[in-house]
C-alpha positions in Angstrom: -21.0 18.0 -19.7 -22.5 20.4 -22.3 -22.4 23.2 -19.7 -18.7 22.7 -19.0 -17.9 22.5 -22.7 -19.6 25.8 -23.3 -17.8 27.5 -20.4 -14.4 26.3 -21.6 -15.1 27.4 -25.1 -15.8 30.9 -23.7 -12.3 30.8 -22.3 -13.3 30.3 -18.7 -11.1 28.1 -16.5 -12.9 25.5 -14.4 -12.6 25.6 -10.6 -11.2 22.5 -8.9 -14.7 21.4 -7.9 -16.1 21.9 -11.5 -13.2 19.9 -12.9 -13.8 17.1 -10.4 -17.4 17.0 -11.4 -16.6 17.0 -15.1 -14.0 14.3 -14.6 -16.5 12.1 -12.8 -18.8 12.5 -15.8 -16.1 11.3 -18.1 -15.8 8.2 -16.0 -19.5 7.6 -16.1 -20.6 5.0 -18.7 -23.8 6.9 -19.4 -21.9 10.0 -20.7 -21.7 9.7 -24.4 -18.3 9.5 -26.1 -19.0 12.5 -28.4 -19.4 14.8 -25.4 -16.2 13.5 -23.8 -14.3 14.1 -27.1 -15.7 17.6 -27.3 -14.7 18.3 -23.7 -11.2 17.1 -24.3 -10.8 19.1 -27.5 -12.2 22.2 -25.8 -9.8 22.1 -22.8 -6.8 21.3 -25.0 -7.6 24.4 -27.1 -8.1 26.6 -24.0 -5.0 25.2 -22.3 -5.2 23.5 -18.9 -4.6 25.1 -15.6 -2.9 23.7 -12.5 -6.2 23.4 -10.7 -7.8 21.5 -13.6 -4.9 19.1 -14.0 -4.7 18.4 -10.2 -8.4 17.9 -10.0 -8.5 15.3 -12.8 -5.5 13.6 -11.3 -7.2 13.3 -8.0 -10.3 11.8 -9.5 -8.2 9.3 -11.5 -6.4 8.2 -8.3 -9.8 7.7 -6.5 -11.0 5.4 -9.3 -7.6 3.6 -9.6 -6.9 0.1 -8.4 -4.4 0.4 -5.5 -1.5 -2.1 -6.2 -0.6 -4.1 -3.1 2.9 -2.6 -2.9 5.0 -3.1 0.2 4.5 -0.3 2.8 6.4 2.9 2.1 6.8 5.7 -0.3 7.9 5.6 -3.9 9.4 7.7 -6.7 8.2 8.0 -10.4 9.9 9.6 -13.4 7.1 9.2 -15.9 6.8 12.0 -18.5 3.7 13.2 -20.3 4.7 12.2 -23.8 3.2 14.1 -26.7 6.4 15.9 -27.7 6.4 14.2 -31.2 10.2 14.1 -31.1 10.7 10.5 -32.0 13.2 10.0 -29.2 13.9 6.6 -27.6 12.3 5.8 -24.3 14.6 8.0 -22.1 12.6 7.9 -18.9 12.2 4.1 -19.1 16.0 3.8 -19.4 16.5 6.3 -16.6 14.2 4.4 -14.3 16.6 1.4 -14.3 19.5 3.7 -13.4 17.5 5.3 -10.6 16.6 1.9 -9.2 20.2 0.7 -9.5 21.1 3.7 -7.3 18.7 2.6 -4.6 15.6 4.6 -5.4 12.3 2.7 -5.0 10.8 3.3 -8.5 7.2 2.7 -9.2 7.0 3.7 -12.8 3.6 4.6 -14.2 3.2 4.2 -17.9 1.3 3.0 -21.0 1.6 1.7 -24.5 2.1 4.1 -27.4 -0.7 6.7 -28.0 1.1 9.5 -29.8 4.6 8.0 -30.1 6.2 5.1 -32.0 6.8 3.2 -28.7 5.3 3.8 -25.3 7.0 2.7 -22.1 5.3 -0.6 -21.9 5.9 -1.3 -25.6 9.7 -1.1 -25.0 9.4 -3.0 -21.7 7.8 -5.9 -23.5 10.6 -5.8 -26.1 13.1 -6.0 -23.3 11.3 -9.0 -21.8 9.1 -7.4 -19.2 5.5 -8.2 -20.0 2.6 -5.8 -19.4 0.2 -8.5 -18.2 1.8 -9.2 -14.9 -0.7 -9.5 -12.1 -0.9 -6.9 -9.3 0.7 -9.4 -6.9 3.5 -10.0 -9.3 4.1 -6.3 -9.7 4.3 -6.0 -5.9 6.6 -8.9 -5.7 8.8 -7.3 -8.4 9.2 -4.3 -6.1 10.2 -6.5 -3.1 12.7 -8.5 -5.1 14.2 -5.9 -7.5 13.5 -2.5 -5.9 11.4 -1.3 -8.7 8.1 -2.0 -10.5 6.0 -0.9 -13.4 2.4 0.1 -13.1 0.6 -0.5 -16.4 -2.0 2.3 -16.7 -4.8 0.2 -18.2 -4.4 -2.3 -15.4 -4.5 0.3 -12.6 -7.0 2.6 -14.3 -9.7 0.4 -15.7 -12.1 3.4 -16.0 -9.8 4.8 -18.7 -10.5 2.0 -21.2 -13.3 3.8 -23.0 -11.5 7.2 -22.7 -8.4 5.5 -24.3 -10.4 4.7 -27.4 -11.6 8.3 -27.6 -8.0 9.6 -27.2 -6.8 7.4 -30.0 -9.6 8.7 -32.3 -8.7 12.3 -31.5 -5.0 11.5 -32.4 -3.7 14.5 -30.4 -2.4 15.2 -27.0 -5.2 15.9 -24.4 -5.3 16.8 -20.7 -4.9 13.0 -20.0 -1.3 13.3 -21.4 -0.7 16.0 -18.9 -2.4 14.2 -16.0 -0.9 10.7 -16.6 2.3 11.2 -14.6 0.3 12.7 -11.7 -2.3 9.9 -11.4 -0.1 7.0 -10.2 -1.9 5.0 -7.5 1.4 4.5 -5.7 2.2 6.6 -2.7 4.8 9.0 -4.2 6.8 11.2 -1.9 8.8 12.6 -4.8 8.7 12.8 -8.5 10.6 13.8 -11.7 8.5 14.5 -14.7 8.7 16.2 -18.1 6.3 18.1 -20.3 6.8 19.4 -23.8 5.4 22.9 -22.9 8.0 25.3 -21.4 5.3 27.9 -20.6 3.4 25.4 -18.4 6.2 24.2 -16.2 5.3 26.5 -13.3 1.6 25.5 -13.5 2.6 21.8 -13.6 4.8 22.2 -10.6 1.9 23.9 -8.8 -0.3 20.9 -9.6 2.4 18.6 -8.1 2.4 20.7 -4.9 -1.5 20.6 -4.8 -1.2 16.8 -5.0 1.1 16.6 -2.0 4.5 16.0 -3.5 7.2 17.0 -0.9 9.9 17.1 -3.6 9.6 17.2 -7.3 11.3 18.5 -10.5 9.4 19.4 -13.7 11.3 19.9 -16.9 10.6 21.1 -20.4 13.5 20.1 -22.5 15.3 22.3 -25.1 13.7 21.7 -28.5 10.3 20.8 -27.0 11.3 17.5 -25.4 9.4 16.1 -22.5 12.7 15.1 -21.0 15.8 17.1 -20.1 17.7 17.6 -23.4 21.3 18.0 -24.5 20.1 20.4 -27.3 20.3 23.6 -25.2 19.0 25.2 -22.1 16.2 23.4 -20.3 13.4 25.0 -18.3 12.8 23.5 -14.8 10.9 24.1 -11.6 12.0 22.5 -8.3 9.2 21.7 -5.8 10.7 22.0 -2.4 8.0 21.6 0.2 5.8 24.6 -0.4 8.3 26.5 -2.5 8.4 26.5 -6.3 11.9 27.4 -7.5 12.3 28.0 -11.3 15.7 27.5 -12.9 17.4 26.6 -16.2 20.0 24.0 -17.0 22.2 23.4 -19.9 24.2 20.2 -20.4 27.5 22.0 -19.9 26.4 23.1 -16.4 26.7 19.4 -15.3 29.7 18.4 -17.3 28.0 17.1 -20.5 28.3 18.2 -24.1 25.5 19.7 -26.2 24.0 17.5 -28.9 21.3 18.0 -31.5 17.9 16.4 -30.9 18.3 14.0 -33.8 21.1 12.2 -31.8 18.5 10.8 -29.5 16.2 9.6 -32.2 14.6 6.2 -31.6 12.3 3.9 -33.5 9.9 1.2 -32.8 9.9 -0.8 -29.5 12.5 -3.3 -30.7 14.9 -0.5 -31.8 14.4 1.4 -28.6 15.1 -1.8 -26.6 18.3 -2.2 -28.5 19.3 1.4 -27.7 18.7 0.9 -24.0 20.7 -2.3 -24.0 23.6 -0.6 -25.9 23.6 2.3 -23.4 23.8 -0.1 -20.4 26.5 -2.1 -22.2 28.7 1.0 -22.2 28.2 2.6 -25.5 29.0 6.3 -25.1 27.5 9.3 -26.8 24.5 11.6 -26.7 22.0 8.8 -25.9 24.0 7.6 -22.9 24.5 11.2 -21.8 20.8 12.0 -22.1 20.0 9.0 -19.8 22.6 10.2 -17.3 21.3 13.7 -17.4 17.7 12.6 -16.7 18.6 10.0 -14.1 20.8 12.6 -12.5 17.9 15.1 -12.2 15.8 12.3 -10.9 18.4 11.5 -8.2 18.3 15.2 -7.2 14.5 15.3 -7.2 14.3 12.2 -5.0 16.9 13.6 -2.6 19.6 11.0 -3.1 21.9 13.6 -4.7 22.5 17.0 -3.2 22.9 18.7 -6.6 22.0 17.7 -10.2 25.7 17.7 -11.1 26.3 15.1 -8.3 23.3 13.2 -9.5 24.6 13.0 -13.1 28.0 11.8 -11.8 26.2 9.1 -9.8 24.2 8.0 -12.8 27.3 7.9 -15.1 29.1 5.7 -12.5 26.0 3.5 -12.2 26.0 2.8 -16.0 29.8 2.5 -16.3 30.0 0.0 -13.4 27.4 -2.3 -14.9 24.9 -1.8 -12.1 22.2 -0.4 -14.5 22.6 -3.5 -16.7 22.4 -5.7 -13.6 19.2 -3.9 -12.6 17.7 -4.6 -16.0 18.8 -8.2 -15.8 17.3 -8.6 -12.4 13.9 -7.4 -13.5 14.0 -9.6 -16.6 15.0 -12.5 -14.5 12.2 -11.9 -12.1 9.7 -11.8 -15.0 11.0 -15.0 -16.5 10.6 -16.7 -13.1 7.1 -15.4 -12.7 6.1 -16.7 -16.1 7.6 -20.2 -15.4 5.8 -20.2 -12.0 2.5 -19.4 -13.7 3.0 -22.1 -16.3 3.7 -24.7 -13.6 0.5 -23.9 -11.7 
């Protein structure tokens, strides 16, 4: 590990093979925590490359526990986090809209690391526990058309690294890799990063990992979601092609709004916001969910254009189908808990 740290500190990018070897060392119990912390700091200061990100994602997937999901391919809209914006859980809300529109969503996520409420924090506040078994998560997919893959459950090798990341208290390459390391078989993906200058590299990593369709966004104002605050930077992965473009809210019939209008809070507050959006409350928070769900529908291929996707997402929320999707998942979880208690 020392050799890799020294190379990175000299500004040299690691090859895919070198990054795979370094990643395997991070997942080896005999590698001391101090060396892992230095490696993560060094690569963050150098800035990651597409090859490094894709290589680490591949190693994580090899070490992951494969959930017993029904046969087929899935979609994920997990973002990297680390934008320090304090926004509510936009991608989690959008996942319910996507599922209500017929997309098979296997959402990868974790608890808070650098935010006030991570995906699984707000899910628990909504009534969706993180401690579901692998079989229950697979059954959730069969019964509701979506499921949530709790990162610590499917990536047990990350337990020690998670402690190191919390001690570093800064985004690391693992933030960048998280959305790429889902053990589910993803045919398409929509993900966000808070670094507009890395969007093309990130799209290249998705292509290296075999995504047939994907969209990467860096939101206006530094959000790791598409934002209403201005023009967003995106890349569309279409087979082997990487197509850069920009998108402002008015391009898809939405109004601009400042970043503070999507401010969230702790898990309970963010759960309240999601419920209010699905209950029909209008405004920037609902528009932001529609924008991101709309891009997701385009990335997955359900919508032919992002504008069409936004219209589908708005109708899904307005009709109550997003709320019904949330209720179905909560109902499934309540039934699973009762069944477990009766056994």
